[in-house]
Phi, psi and omega in degrees: 000129181300139179277112180202146181292344182263001178273124181275114185274096182295328179295318181291319179290323177297319178297322178298316180295318180295326175296317177297320180293330181299329177294317181291323177296317179297321179295318178297316180294330176294338177259011175085017181239124173253121181302136182234135183226130177255131173257139176235123178233131180246117181090187187239036177304122185303317181294320180298320179298319180293315183297315180295322178300319180293321180292321177299316180297317180296321177300313182298320180295327184271345182094016173272131178277125177238152174224140184244129178251116182250122181248149180293157182307324184275006179308137179277162177300319181295322179294318179293318179297323178295320177297316181298321179299321179292320180290325175301323184276348184283114186288341180278353179253128181255342180221151176226130178234118175262114185288123172271153007276158177256155179302159188301329184285356184244127180275116183301318184300321179294318180293314180298326179287339182282336179288133177305136179305328181284347177246005183278073185285356173274342179075027183258348181295142180307327178297315180289325175297317179296318178299321179297315181297326181277352183079020180274111187281000179281347179276173175263135180265145176304139193295317185293307177298325177297324177295321178298316179299317178297320177299318179296313182297310186283350175263002177076023180276128180276117180264338183297119181081359183284146172275116181247127174251124179251122180265105183120136185240025183292161180287339183275322183238298191304302182296310179295328176300316178298317182297321181292316188277348179262359179293158172290133179151152186298328181262020175219243172058031180267164172260122193252136168236125176257122177253148183209193187295339181259006180286133176277131174055066178300326181302319180297320177296315183296322181294339179272345190283139169275328180227132174241126173252112184262114181218053183260338185075040180227112187303127175053037180296319183274116181258166184299326182282002181259358186232155180262157178302138178088000181297150173258128183243124173246108186261107183265340187298146175230111184226139178262123178237157180291141179207105184293341180279344180275146182303322180276351182086003180209164175212162181265136176224167180267192177275355187244139176283084188304309186301322183281329187266336182307316180295341183269326190283154172275327175217142179207139176272139172283166178211111007281176177099007181248269183286325185309306180298332180289327177301316179291320179300321179290327175296317178296317181298315179297322180293317178297319181292324176297321176296318178297318181292335180293341179277350177087000000 
């Protein structure tokens, strides 16, 4: 990662949040409660295996007890729902995360709705989605957009009155990101534009933006001529591109042309090392809060 004062170090901020959470975990353990998180993975998707592994490691470092349930690719919807029902009933578990993507025979919306809202640390249950839209802070927020908000706050970025362009309208990042940043409040209060595949002249929207959140899943989509000087860039995209110099023959890049835009931006996240670590930090935070709420 280039050494520059305008690069937002997601790893460092995530470590800061985990340090703060360690105090809360110790307090919970002092009351006889150890936060517990269940991971459910269906099939052997390589990326899912990596993501769950990272989350397991982060839990262990923080003192959260995690358990991973791995089901075969051909698992039926009914079998997965039966497992979720058992995890819902397990009093030692405060959070449940079903790793996407799921095999074709399983409807993700049905599975996400089956997890108890009080254990939905991914923030995908319709109850938590509704609470987010209503500005009800008792729900759980999806981890990636919540991580972006934390990066903005802890980097001193003023969102109030800012023009924010979100590239991508997905349920995991784009839509909840818009809901978070348009709420009333000092750390939100933004004017939101969501751009997607049917948007006319995305470049014109981006050039107007004070903050761009790129979550399209298109490698280096945002070019230097699409942004204005001083823009804040939050790059959520994860894309694999060919690279003969890499040992694996490929490397991961974001949705933003980092090298070209860094000199123009006032703040920019690297990729990797920006939003990714924050997603895990927010998962840990949601799990700790779920454990705290279990005490009443």
